[in-house]
C-alpha positions as a Markdown table, in Angstrom:
| # | Residue | x | y | z |
|---|---|---|---|---|
| 1 | Unk | 93.7 | 144.7 | 111.4 |
| 2 | Unk | 93.2 | 148.1 | 110.1 |
| 3 | Unk | 93.6 | 151.6 | 111.8 |
| 4 | Unk | 90.8 | 152.5 | 114.2 |
| 5 | Unk | 89.7 | 148.9 | 114.6 |
| 6 | Unk | 88.7 | 148.2 | 118.2 |
| 7 | Unk | 89.9 | 144.9 | 119.6 |
| 8 | Unk | 89.8 | 143.1 | 122.9 |
| 9 | Unk | 93.3 | 142.5 | 124.3 |
| 10 | Unk | 95.0 | 141.0 | 127.4 |
| 11 | Unk | 98.3 | 142.5 | 128.3 |
| 12 | Unk | 101.1 | 139.9 | 128.8 |
| 13 | Unk | 104.3 | 141.9 | 129.3 |
| 14 | Unk | 105.9 | 145.4 | 129.1 |
| 15 | Unk | 108.5 | 146.6 | 126.7 |
| 16 | Unk | 111.7 | 148.5 | 127.7 |
| 17 | Unk | 109.8 | 151.6 | 126.8 |
| 18 | Unk | 107.1 | 150.9 | 129.2 |
| 19 | Unk | 104.4 | 150.0 | 126.8 |
| 20 | Unk | 102.1 | 146.9 | 127.4 |
| 21 | Unk | 102.3 | 144.1 | 125.0 |
| 22 | Unk | 99.4 | 141.8 | 123.9 |
| 23 | Unk | 98.7 | 139.5 | 121.0 |
| 24 | Unk | 95.6 | 139.5 | 118.7 |
| 25 | Unk | 95.5 | 136.8 | 115.9 |
| 26 | Unk | 99.1 | 136.4 | 116.3 |
| 27 | Unk | 100.0 | 140.0 | 115.8 |
| 28 | Unk | 101.9 | 141.8 | 118.6 |
| 29 | Unk | 100.1 | 145.0 | 119.8 |
| 30 | Unk | 101.9 | 147.7 | 121.8 |
| 31 | Unk | 99.7 | 149.7 | 124.1 |
| 32 | Unk | 101.1 | 152.6 | 126.2 |
| 33 | Unk | 100.0 | 153.0 | 129.9 |
| 34 | Unk | 98.8 | 149.4 | 130.0 |
| 35 | Unk | 99.6 | 146.9 | 133.0 |
| 36 | Unk | 100.3 | 143.3 | 132.8 |
| 37 | Unk | 97.0 | 141.4 | 133.3 |
| 38 | Unk | 94.8 | 144.2 | 132.0 |
| 39 | Unk | 91.9 | 143.1 | 129.8 |
| 40 | Unk | 91.3 | 146.1 | 127.4 |
| 41 | Unk | 89.4 | 147.4 | 124.6 |
| 42 | Unk | 92.1 | 148.9 | 122.4 |
| 43 | Unk | 91.8 | 151.3 | 119.3 |
| 44 | Unk | 94.4 | 150.4 | 116.7 |
| 45 | Unk | 96.3 | 153.6 | 115.8 |
| 46 | Unk | 99.1 | 152.4 | 113.7 |
| 47 | Unk | 99.5 | 149.2 | 111.6 |
| 48 | Unk | 102.8 | 147.7 | 110.5 |
| 49 | Unk | 103.6 | 144.4 | 108.9 |
| 50 | Unk | 104.3 | 142.4 | 112.1 |
| 51 | Unk | 102.9 | 144.6 | 114.8 |
| 52 | Unk | 100.5 | 147.4 | 115.7 |
| 53 | Unk | 100.3 | 150.3 | 118.1 |
| 54 | Unk | 97.0 | 150.7 | 120.1 |
| 55 | Unk | 95.4 | 153.1 | 122.5 |
| 56 | Unk | 93.3 | 152.2 | 125.5 |
| 57 | Unk | 89.6 | 152.8 | 124.8 |
| 58 | Unk | 88.3 | 151.0 | 127.8 |
| 59 | Unk | 89.5 | 148.9 | 130.7 |
| 60 | Unk | 87.3 | 145.8 | 130.8 |
| 61 | Unk | 89.1 | 144.3 | 133.8 |
| 62 | Unk | 92.1 | 146.0 | 135.5 |
| 63 | Unk | 95.3 | 144.3 | 136.3 |
| 64 | Unk | 95.9 | 143.7 | 140.1 |
| 65 | Unk | 99.0 | 145.8 | 139.6 |
| 66 | Unk | 97.0 | 148.9 | 138.3 |
| 67 | Unk | 96.7 | 152.0 | 140.5 |
| 68 | Unk | 95.2 | 155.5 | 140.1 |
| 69 | Unk | 97.8 | 157.9 | 138.6 |
| 70 | Unk | 98.7 | 160.7 | 141.2 |
| 71 | Unk | 99.8 | 163.3 | 138.6 |
| 72 | Unk | 97.6 | 165.3 | 136.2 |
| 73 | Unk | 100.4 | 165.6 | 133.7 |
| 74 | Unk | 100.9 | 161.7 | 133.5 |
| 75 | Unk | 100.6 | 160.4 | 130.0 |
| 76 | Unk | 101.1 | 163.8 | 128.6 |
| 77 | Unk | 104.6 | 165.2 | 129.6 |
| 78 | Unk | 106.7 | 162.3 | 128.3 |
| 79 | Unk | 108.4 | 161.8 | 131.7 |
| 80 | Unk | 106.9 | 159.1 | 133.8 |
| 81 | Unk | 105.8 | 155.8 | 132.3 |
| 82 | Unk | 104.7 | 153.8 | 135.4 |
| 83 | Unk | 102.5 | 156.0 | 137.6 |
| 84 | Unk | 99.6 | 153.7 | 136.8 |
| 85 | Unk | 101.0 | 150.5 | 138.3 |
| 86 | Unk | 102.3 | 149.6 | 141.8 |
| 87 | Unk | 105.8 | 150.2 | 142.7 |
| 88 | Unk | 106.4 | 146.5 | 143.2 |
| 89 | Unk | 105.1 | 145.9 | 139.6 |
| 90 | Unk | 107.5 | 148.6 | 138.3 |
| 91 | Unk | 110.4 | 146.9 | 140.0 |
| 92 | Unk | 109.4 | 143.5 | 138.4 |
| 93 | Unk | 109.2 | 145.1 | 135.0 |
| 94 | Unk | 112.6 | 146.6 | 135.3 |
| 95 | Unk | 114.2 | 143.4 | 136.5 |
| 96 | Unk | 112.7 | 141.7 | 133.5 |
| 97 | Unk | 114.0 | 144.5 | 131.1 |
| 98 | Unk | 117.5 | 143.9 | 132.4 |
| 99 | Unk | 117.2 | 140.1 | 132.2 |
| 100 | Unk | 115.8 | 140.3 | 128.8 |
| 101 | Unk | 118.6 | 142.5 | 127.5 |
| 102 | Unk | 121.4 | 140.4 | 128.8 |
| 103 | Unk | 120.0 | 137.1 | 127.6 |
| 104 | Unk | 118.5 | 138.3 | 124.3 |
| 105 | Unk | 120.9 | 140.9 | 123.1 |
| 106 | Unk | 124.1 | 139.7 | 125.0 |
| 107 | Unk | 123.4 | 136.0 | 124.9 |
| 108 | Unk | 124.7 | 136.0 | 128.4 |
| 109 | Unk | 123.7 | 134.1 | 131.6 |
| 110 | Unk | 125.1 | 136.0 | 134.6 |
| 111 | Unk | 123.6 | 135.8 | 138.1 |
| 112 | Unk | 120.8 | 138.3 | 138.2 |
| 113 | Unk | 120.7 | 139.8 | 141.6 |
| 114 | Unk | 117.6 | 141.5 | 143.1 |
| 115 | Unk | 117.1 | 145.1 | 142.1 |
| 116 | Unk | 117.9 | 147.8 | 144.6 |
| 117 | Unk | 114.7 | 149.6 | 145.3 |
| 118 | Unk | 114.3 | 153.3 | 145.7 |
| 119 | Unk | 113.2 | 154.4 | 149.3 |
| 120 | Unk | 111.6 | 157.5 | 147.9 |
| 121 | Unk | 109.9 | 157.3 | 144.6 |
| 122 | Unk | 108.9 | 160.9 | 144.7 |
| 123 | Unk | 110.9 | 164.1 | 145.2 |
| 124 | Unk | 114.2 | 162.3 | 144.5 |
| 125 | Unk | 115.6 | 164.3 | 141.5 |
| 126 | Unk | 118.3 | 166.9 | 142.2 |
| 127 | Unk | 118.4 | 168.2 | 138.7 |
| 128 | Unk | 115.9 | 169.2 | 136.0 |
| 129 | Unk | 115.8 | 171.1 | 132.7 |
| 130 | Unk | 112.6 | 172.7 | 131.7 |
| 131 | Unk | 111.8 | 174.2 | 128.2 |
| 132 | Unk | 110.1 | 177.6 | 128.2 |
| 133 | Unk | 107.2 | 178.6 | 125.8 |
| 134 | Unk | 104.0 | 180.6 | 125.4 |
| 135 | Unk | 100.7 | 178.9 | 125.9 |
| 136 | Unk | 97.7 | 179.7 | 123.6 |
| 137 | Unk | 96.8 | 182.8 | 125.7 |
| 138 | Unk | 100.4 | 184.2 | 125.4 |
| 139 | Unk | 101.4 | 183.4 | 129.0 |
| 140 | Unk | 104.9 | 182.1 | 129.7 |
| 141 | Unk | 105.0 | 178.5 | 130.8 |
| 142 | Unk | 107.5 | 175.8 | 131.5 |
| 143 | Unk | 107.4 | 172.1 | 131.9 |
| 144 | Unk | 108.4 | 169.1 | 129.8 |
| 145 | Unk | 108.2 | 168.1 | 126.2 |
| 146 | Unk | 105.3 | 165.7 | 125.2 |
| 147 | Unk | 106.4 | 162.3 | 124.0 |
| 148 | Unk | 108.3 | 162.4 | 120.6 |
| 149 | Unk | 107.6 | 166.1 | 120.2 |
| 150 | Unk | 108.9 | 169.6 | 121.1 |
| 151 | Unk | 105.5 | 170.7 | 122.4 |
| 152 | Unk | 105.8 | 171.9 | 126.0 |
| 153 | Unk | 103.4 | 170.4 | 128.4 |
| 154 | Unk | 103.1 | 173.0 | 131.3 |
| 155 | Unk | 103.8 | 171.5 | 134.8 |
| 156 | Unk | 103.8 | 173.2 | 138.1 |
| 157 | Unk | 105.3 | 171.0 | 140.8 |
| 158 | Unk | 106.7 | 167.8 | 139.3 |
| 159 | Unk | 106.3 | 164.8 | 141.7 |
| 160 | Unk | 109.7 | 163.6 | 141.0 |
| 161 | Unk | 111.4 | 166.8 | 142.2 |
| 162 | Unk | 111.6 | 169.0 | 145.2 |
| 163 | Unk | 108.9 | 171.7 | 145.6 |
| 164 | Unk | 111.6 | 174.3 | 145.5 |
| 165 | Unk | 112.1 | 173.6 | 141.8 |
| 166 | Unk | 108.5 | 174.5 | 141.0 |
| 167 | Unk | 108.8 | 177.7 | 143.1 |
| 168 | Unk | 112.0 | 178.8 | 141.4 |
| 169 | Unk | 110.4 | 178.2 | 137.9 |
| 170 | Unk | 107.3 | 180.0 | 138.8 |
| 171 | Unk | 109.2 | 183.0 | 140.2 |
| 172 | Unk | 111.5 | 183.1 | 137.1 |
| 173 | Unk | 108.6 | 183.1 | 134.7 |
| 174 | Unk | 106.8 | 185.8 | 136.6 |
| 175 | Unk | 109.8 | 188.1 | 136.6 |
| 176 | Unk | 110.6 | 187.3 | 132.9 |
| 177 | Unk | 107.2 | 188.7 | 132.0 |
| 178 | Unk | 107.9 | 191.7 | 134.2 |
| 179 | Unk | 111.2 | 192.4 | 132.6 |
| 180 | Unk | 110.1 | 191.6 | 129.1 |
| 181 | Unk | 112.4 | 188.6 | 128.7 |
| 182 | Unk | 110.7 | 186.7 | 125.8 |
| 183 | Unk | 110.6 | 182.8 | 125.5 |
| 184 | Unk | 112.4 | 181.1 | 122.7 |
| 185 | Unk | 110.3 | 180.2 | 119.7 |
| 186 | Unk | 111.8 | 177.1 | 118.0 |
| 187 | Unk | 110.0 | 177.5 | 114.7 |
| 188 | Unk | 110.8 | 181.2 | 114.3 |
| 189 | Unk | 114.2 | 181.0 | 116.0 |
| 190 | Unk | 113.6 | 184.1 | 117.9 |
| 191 | Unk | 113.0 | 185.1 | 121.6 |
| 192 | Unk | 115.4 | 184.8 | 124.4 |
| 193 | Unk | 114.8 | 182.2 | 127.1 |
| 194 | Unk | 115.1 | 178.5 | 126.0 |
| 195 | Unk | 115.4 | 176.5 | 129.3 |
| 196 | Unk | 115.4 | 176.9 | 132.9 |
| 197 | Unk | 118.0 | 174.3 | 134.4 |
| 198 | Unk | 118.1 | 173.7 | 138.2 |
| 199 | Unk | 120.5 | 171.7 | 140.2 |
| 200 | Unk | 120.4 | 171.3 | 144.0 |
| 201 | Unk | 122.8 | 169.4 | 146.3 |
| 202 | Unk | 120.8 | 166.7 | 148.2 |
| 203 | Unk | 122.6 | 167.1 | 151.5 |
| 204 | Unk | 123.7 | 170.7 | 151.3 |
| 205 | Unk | 120.6 | 172.3 | 149.8 |
| 206 | Unk | 122.9 | 174.5 | 147.6 |
| 207 | Unk | 121.2 | 175.4 | 144.3 |
| 208 | Unk | 122.5 | 176.5 | 140.8 |
| 209 | Unk | 120.3 | 178.0 | 138.2 |
| 210 | Unk | 121.3 | 178.0 | 134.5 |
| 211 | Unk | 119.2 | 180.2 | 132.2 |
| 212 | Unk | 119.7 | 178.8 | 128.6 |
| 213 | Unk | 119.2 | 181.8 | 126.3 |
| 214 | Unk | 119.5 | 182.5 | 122.7 |
| 215 | Unk | 121.3 | 185.7 | 123.4 |
| 216 | Unk | 122.4 | 187.8 | 126.4 |
| 217 | Unk | 120.2 | 190.7 | 127.3 |
| 218 | Unk | 120.9 | 193.2 | 130.2 |
| 219 | Unk | 117.5 | 192.1 | 131.9 |
| 220 | Unk | 119.1 | 188.7 | 132.7 |
| 221 | Unk | 121.4 | 190.3 | 135.4 |
| 222 | Unk | 118.3 | 191.8 | 137.0 |
| 223 | Unk | 116.6 | 188.5 | 136.9 |
| 224 | Unk | 119.5 | 186.7 | 138.5 |
| 225 | Unk | 119.7 | 189.2 | 141.4 |
| 226 | Unk | 116.0 | 188.9 | 142.0 |
| 227 | Unk | 116.4 | 185.0 | 142.1 |
| 228 | Unk | 119.2 | 185.1 | 144.6 |
| 229 | Unk | 117.4 | 187.6 | 146.8 |
| 230 | Unk | 114.2 | 185.5 | 146.7 |
| 231 | Unk | 115.9 | 182.1 | 147.2 |
| 232 | Unk | 118.9 | 182.4 | 149.6 |
| 233 | Unk | 120.0 | 178.8 | 148.8 |
| 234 | Unk | 120.8 | 179.7 | 145.2 |
| 235 | Unk | 124.7 | 180.1 | 145.1 |
| 236 | Unk | 124.7 | 181.3 | 141.5 |
| 237 | Unk | 122.9 | 182.0 | 138.3 |
| 238 | Unk | 124.5 | 181.4 | 134.9 |
| 239 | Unk | 123.5 | 182.3 | 131.4 |
| 240 | Unk | 124.3 | 179.7 | 128.9 |
| 241 | Unk | 124.3 | 181.1 | 125.3 |
| 242 | Unk | 122.8 | 178.7 | 122.7 |
| 243 | Unk | 122.5 | 180.5 | 119.4 |
| 244 | Unk | 121.9 | 177.5 | 117.3 |
| 245 | Unk | 118.9 | 176.0 | 115.7 |
| 246 | Unk | 119.2 | 172.7 | 117.7 |
| 247 | Unk | 117.5 | 170.5 | 120.2 |
| 248 | Unk | 120.7 | 170.3 | 122.2 |
| 249 | Unk | 120.0 | 172.1 | 125.4 |
| 250 | Unk | 123.3 | 173.8 | 126.2 |
| 251 | Unk | 125.4 | 176.1 | 124.0 |
| 252 | Unk | 129.2 | 176.8 | 124.3 |
| 253 | Unk | 129.5 | 180.0 | 126.1 |
| 254 | Unk | 128.6 | 180.5 | 129.8 |
| 255 | Unk | 128.2 | 183.9 | 131.6 |
| 256 | Unk | 128.0 | 183.9 | 135.4 |
| 257 | Unk | 125.3 | 186.5 | 136.1 |
| 258 | Unk | 125.4 | 186.4 | 139.9 |
| 259 | Unk | 127.3 | 184.4 | 142.6 |
| 260 | Unk | 129.4 | 181.4 | 141.8 |
| 261 | Unk | 128.4 | 178.7 | 139.2 |
| 262 | Unk | 129.5 | 175.7 | 141.4 |
| 263 | Unk | 127.6 | 174.0 | 144.2 |
| 264 | Unk | 129.0 | 171.5 | 146.8 |
| 265 | Unk | 127.3 | 168.2 | 147.9 |
| 266 | Unk | 128.4 | 165.0 | 149.7 |
| 267 | Unk | 128.2 | 161.3 | 148.6 |
| 268 | Unk | 129.3 | 158.3 | 150.7 |
| 269 | Unk | 130.9 | 160.8 | 153.1 |
| 270 | Unk | 133.0 | 162.5 | 150.5 |
| 271 | Unk | 132.6 | 166.1 | 149.5 |
| 272 | Unk | 132.2 | 167.0 | 145.9 |
| 273 | Unk | 132.2 | 170.3 | 143.9 |
| 274 | Unk | 129.8 | 170.3 | 141.0 |
| 275 | Unk | 129.8 | 172.6 | 137.9 |
| 276 | Unk | 126.4 | 173.3 | 136.1 |
| 277 | Unk | 127.1 | 171.0 | 133.1 |
| 278 | Unk | 129.2 | 168.2 | 134.9 |
| 279 | Unk | 127.5 | 164.8 | 135.2 |
| 280 | Unk | 126.3 | 164.1 | 138.7 |
| 281 | Unk | 123.7 | 161.3 | 139.3 |
| 282 | Unk | 120.2 | 162.9 | 139.7 |
| 283 | Unk | 119.2 | 160.6 | 142.6 |
| 284 | Unk | 121.9 | 161.1 | 145.3 |
| 285 | Unk | 120.7 | 158.6 | 148.0 |
| 286 | Unk | 120.3 | 155.8 | 145.3 |
| 287 | Unk | 123.6 | 156.8 | 143.7 |
| 288 | Unk | 125.3 | 156.1 | 147.1 |
| 289 | Unk | 123.7 | 152.6 | 147.2 |
| 290 | Unk | 124.7 | 152.1 | 143.5 |
| 291 | Unk | 128.4 | 153.3 | 144.1 |
| 292 | Unk | 128.5 | 151.3 | 147.4 |
| 293 | Unk | 127.6 | 148.1 | 145.4 |
| 294 | Unk | 130.1 | 149.1 | 142.7 |
| 295 | Unk | 132.9 | 149.6 | 145.3 |
| 296 | Unk | 132.2 | 146.2 | 147.0 |
| 297 | Unk | 132.5 | 144.5 | 143.6 |
| 298 | Unk | 135.6 | 146.5 | 142.4 |
| 299 | Unk | 137.6 | 145.6 | 145.6 |
| 300 | Unk | 140.2 | 148.4 | 144.9 |
| 301 | Unk | 142.3 | 148.2 | 148.1 |
| 302 | Unk | 145.9 | 148.4 | 147.1 |
| 303 | Unk | 145.0 | 148.3 | 143.4 |
| 304 | Unk | 145.5 | 150.6 | 140.3 |
| 305 | Unk | 142.0 | 151.7 | 139.3 |
| 306 | Unk | 141.1 | 153.2 | 136.0 |
| 307 | Unk | 137.8 | 155.1 | 136.1 |
| 308 | Unk | 136.3 | 155.8 | 132.6 |
| 309 | Unk | 133.7 | 158.4 | 131.9 |
| 310 | Unk | 134.5 | 159.6 | 135.4 |
| 311 | Unk | 132.6 | 162.8 | 135.4 |
| 312 | Unk | 133.5 | 164.8 | 138.5 |
| 313 | Unk | 135.2 | 161.7 | 140.0 |
| 314 | Unk | 132.3 | 160.4 | 142.1 |
| 315 | Unk | 132.7 | 156.7 | 141.3 |
| 316 | Unk | 136.5 | 156.6 | 141.8 |
| 317 | Unk | 136.7 | 158.9 | 144.8 |
| 318 | Unk | 133.7 | 157.4 | 146.7 |
| 319 | Unk | 134.8 | 153.7 | 146.0 |
| 320 | Unk | 138.5 | 153.9 | 145.5 |
| 321 | Unk | 139.6 | 155.3 | 149.0 |
| 322 | Unk | 142.4 | 152.7 | 149.5 |
| 323 | Unk | 143.4 | 152.3 | 145.9 |
| 324 | Unk | 147.2 | 152.5 | 145.3 |
| 325 | Unk | 146.4 | 154.7 | 142.2 |
| 326 | Unk | 143.3 | 156.3 | 140.6 |
| 327 | Unk | 143.3 | 157.3 | 136.9 |
| 328 | Unk | 140.1 | 159.1 | 135.7 |
| 329 | Unk | 139.1 | 159.8 | 132.1 |
| 330 | Unk | 136.3 | 162.3 | 131.1 |
| 331 | Unk | 135.6 | 164.3 | 128.1 |
| 332 | Unk | 133.9 | 167.4 | 129.7 |
| 333 | Unk | 136.6 | 170.0 | 130.7 |
| 334 | Unk | 134.6 | 171.5 | 133.6 |
| 335 | Unk | 134.0 | 168.0 | 135.0 |
| 336 | Unk | 137.7 | 167.2 | 134.8 |
| 337 | Unk | 138.6 | 170.3 | 136.7 |
| 338 | Unk | 135.9 | 169.3 | 139.3 |
| 339 | Unk | 137.4 | 165.9 | 139.6 |
| 340 | Unk | 140.9 | 167.2 | 140.3 |
| 341 | Unk | 139.5 | 169.6 | 143.0 |
| 342 | Unk | 137.4 | 166.8 | 144.4 |
| 343 | Unk | 140.4 | 164.5 | 144.7 |
| 344 | Unk | 142.2 | 167.3 | 146.6 |
| 345 | Unk | 139.2 | 168.0 | 148.7 |
| 346 | Unk | 139.0 | 164.3 | 149.8 |
| 347 | Unk | 142.7 | 163.9 | 150.4 |
| 348 | Unk | 143.5 | 161.8 | 147.3 |
| 349 | Unk | 147.2 | 162.4 | 146.5 |
| 350 | Unk | 147.2 | 159.3 | 144.2 |
| 351 | Unk | 144.8 | 160.5 | 141.6 |
| 352 | Unk | 145.3 | 161.7 | 138.0 |
| 353 | Unk | 142.6 | 162.8 | 135.6 |
| 354 | Unk | 142.7 | 163.2 | 131.9 |
| 355 | Unk | 140.4 | 165.2 | 129.7 |
| 356 | Unk | 139.4 | 163.7 | 126.3 |
| 357 | Unk | 137.4 | 161.0 | 124.5 |
| 358 | Unk | 137.6 | 157.7 | 126.3 |
| 359 | Unk | 138.8 | 155.7 | 123.4 |
| 360 | Unk | 141.7 | 158.2 | 122.5 |
| 361 | Unk | 142.8 | 158.8 | 126.0 |
| 362 | Unk | 142.8 | 155.2 | 126.9 |
| 363 | Unk | 144.9 | 154.6 | 123.7 |
| 364 | Unk | 147.4 | 157.1 | 125.0 |
| 365 | Unk | 147.5 | 155.4 | 128.4 |
| 366 | Unk | 148.0 | 152.1 | 126.8 |
| 367 | Unk | 150.9 | 153.4 | 124.8 |
| 368 | Unk | 152.5 | 154.5 | 128.0 |
| 369 | Unk | 152.3 | 150.9 | 129.1 |
| 370 | Unk | 149.9 | 151.6 | 131.9 |
| 371 | Unk | 148.1 | 148.5 | 133.3 |
| 372 | Unk | 145.2 | 148.3 | 135.6 |
| 373 | Unk | 144.0 | 145.9 | 138.3 |
| 374 | Unk | 140.5 | 147.2 | 138.1 |
| 375 | Unk | 138.5 | 149.3 | 135.6 |
| 376 | Unk | 135.3 | 151.0 | 136.3 |
| 377 | Unk | 133.2 | 152.4 | 133.5 |
| 378 | Unk | 130.0 | 154.5 | 133.6 |
| 379 | Unk | 129.2 | 155.5 | 130.0 |
| 380 | Unk | 126.3 | 157.5 | 128.6 |
| 381 | Unk | 123.2 | 155.7 | 127.2 |
| 382 | Unk | 124.9 | 154.9 | 123.9 |
| 383 | Unk | 127.4 | 152.7 | 125.8 |
| 384 | Unk | 131.1 | 152.3 | 125.1 |
| 385 | Unk | 132.8 | 152.7 | 121.6 |
| 386 | Unk | 134.9 | 149.7 | 120.3 |
| 387 | Unk | 138.2 | 151.6 | 120.9 |
| 388 | Unk | 137.4 | 152.1 | 124.6 |
| 389 | Unk | 136.4 | 148.4 | 124.9 |
| 390 | Unk | 139.6 | 147.3 | 123.1 |
| 391 | Unk | 141.7 | 149.5 | 125.4 |
| 392 | Unk | 139.9 | 148.2 | 128.5 |
| 393 | Unk | 140.8 | 144.7 | 127.5 |
| 394 | Unk | 144.4 | 145.7 | 126.7 |
| 395 | Unk | 144.8 | 147.1 | 130.4 |
| 396 | Unk | 144.3 | 143.5 | 131.4 |
| 397 | Unk | 142.3 | 144.2 | 134.5 |
| 398 | Unk | 141.3 | 141.4 | 136.9 |
| 399 | Unk | 137.8 | 142.9 | 137.1 |
| 400 | Unk | 135.7 | 145.3 | 135.2 |
| 401 | Unk | 132.7 | 147.0 | 137.0 |
| 402 | Unk | 130.3 | 148.6 | 134.6 |
| 403 | Unk | 127.6 | 151.0 | 135.6 |
| 404 | Unk | 125.0 | 151.6 | 133.0 |
| 405 | Unk | 121.7 | 153.5 | 132.6 |
| 406 | Unk | 120.9 | 151.4 | 129.5 |
| 407 | Unk | 120.7 | 147.7 | 129.8 |
| 408 | Unk | 120.6 | 147.1 | 126.2 |
| 409 | Unk | 124.0 | 148.8 | 125.4 |
| 410 | Unk | 125.5 | 147.4 | 128.5 |
| 411 | Unk | 124.5 | 143.9 | 127.3 |
| 412 | Unk | 126.0 | 144.6 | 123.9 |
| 413 | Unk | 129.2 | 145.8 | 125.5 |
| 414 | Unk | 129.4 | 142.9 | 127.8 |
| 415 | Unk | 129.0 | 140.6 | 124.9 |
| 416 | Unk | 132.0 | 142.1 | 123.2 |
| 417 | Unk | 134.0 | 141.8 | 126.4 |
| 418 | Unk | 132.9 | 138.2 | 126.7 |
| 419 | Unk | 134.3 | 137.5 | 123.3 |
| 420 | Unk | 137.7 | 138.8 | 124.5 |
| 421 | Unk | 138.0 | 136.8 | 127.7 |
| 422 | Unk | 135.7 | 138.6 | 130.2 |
| 423 | Unk | 132.9 | 136.7 | 131.9 |
| 424 | Unk | 129.9 | 138.6 | 132.9 |
| 425 | Unk | 129.5 | 137.3 | 136.6 |
| 426 | Unk | 126.6 | 139.2 | 137.9 |
| 427 | Unk | 124.1 | 142.0 | 137.0 |
| 428 | Unk | 122.1 | 144.0 | 139.6 |
| 429 | Unk | 119.5 | 146.7 | 138.9 |
| 430 | Unk | 119.2 | 149.8 | 140.8 |
| 431 | Unk | 116.1 | 151.9 | 140.6 |
| 432 | Unk | 117.5 | 155.5 | 140.4 |
| 433 | Unk | 114.8 | 156.8 | 138.1 |
| 434 | Unk | 111.5 | 155.7 | 139.8 |
| 435 | Unk | 108.2 | 156.0 | 137.7 |
| 436 | Unk | 110.2 | 156.4 | 134.6 |
| 437 | Unk | 111.3 | 153.7 | 132.0 |
| 438 | Unk | 114.9 | 154.2 | 133.0 |
| 439 | Unk | 116.9 | 151.8 | 135.2 |
| 440 | Unk | 120.5 | 151.7 | 136.2 |
| 441 | Unk | 122.5 | 148.5 | 136.6 |
| 442 | Unk | 125.9 | 147.5 | 137.9 |
| 443 | Unk | 127.8 | 144.6 | 136.3 |
| 444 | Unk | 130.7 | 142.6 | 137.4 |
| 445 | Unk | 133.0 | 141.1 | 134.8 |
| 446 | Unk | 136.0 | 139.0 | 135.6 |
| 447 | Unk | 138.9 | 137.7 | 133.4 |
């Protein structure tokens, strides 16, 4: 095959990045936005030695799973990957992603339990971060980056979020134009406003807005006052100063422009304070289901629980109510302060929280001779480092409950734990990120 060839292809499966997979003359062809069972005319756009990438030119016979996308930005904004297939088909694809990761990468054969479905596949996100730019007509726009680029695709109300997010963004851009607050230009490294970040408590409705800016300007305080006046649920507006040439969103300096930076929300009946940069699951009702499953597996009553990558303490506090002792570890200072306050808010007198890298802090805990009956761990997408895994093993817990948003790194880490005496007993997916390629899973390991 060569570039621009048009071939006829039947889609057999879906990758963990959401692309359809077919074979032509023994060569694997990846096709974005295809559905299992589609018969397609595909234009080849990239040719490698053992595989190709293609683009749909024509749908000869649609899959039974295929539906009409309900968003005009679908396929452009880099967010959703599955708005063209039924939700049932999406859940099947995600279950297969998890199964494939653990059997292929981990070489493991746990019990694969049915995925926990999302009751609301739209409007579930409680947080979003929007880059800001000028369009070709010079108008301020915000939205999402296109796939594998930093080109902003304008988006009004995203289907995954509450309508209030779109209203706040629209108002912010309107007032920025009036006040002369310019958007950041990544190529020239000039301008002011880089991102608009919004977080909302699912149950409380309290909102925090972070304006990520290259530099502080007096007009930002005026904008903050306008936002709070227009939207009474906004508790505070923060300017985050990011002066660097970087694709990292947040900088290192925060200035509270108006109100208070924290908001409150509840999860599994517990009350939590949340700082702007602290980790908090973006789908609160589904996080409750996920954490309830984790708590059932952990069985912490009367036990010592070590909670790694604990964030603001949501996992340990919501699942370890009857634990004899709770020890949390988190690298983000604001999150650790939140965790300590959250333990106090919820009557936890048996909790300690440490700030630092998980591997280094667990080494210190191990040197103190601390043991654990149960370890819960909820790492970032990159998974756990070897030091953290080694220290988890040295704690000699009866059980490890791992929560992961990346089945591939979870399978890798479980394989390492299996080599050191821990059996992966069960894996269950939880669809916290409907219509996207991401899927959460909760894993039980036992010694």
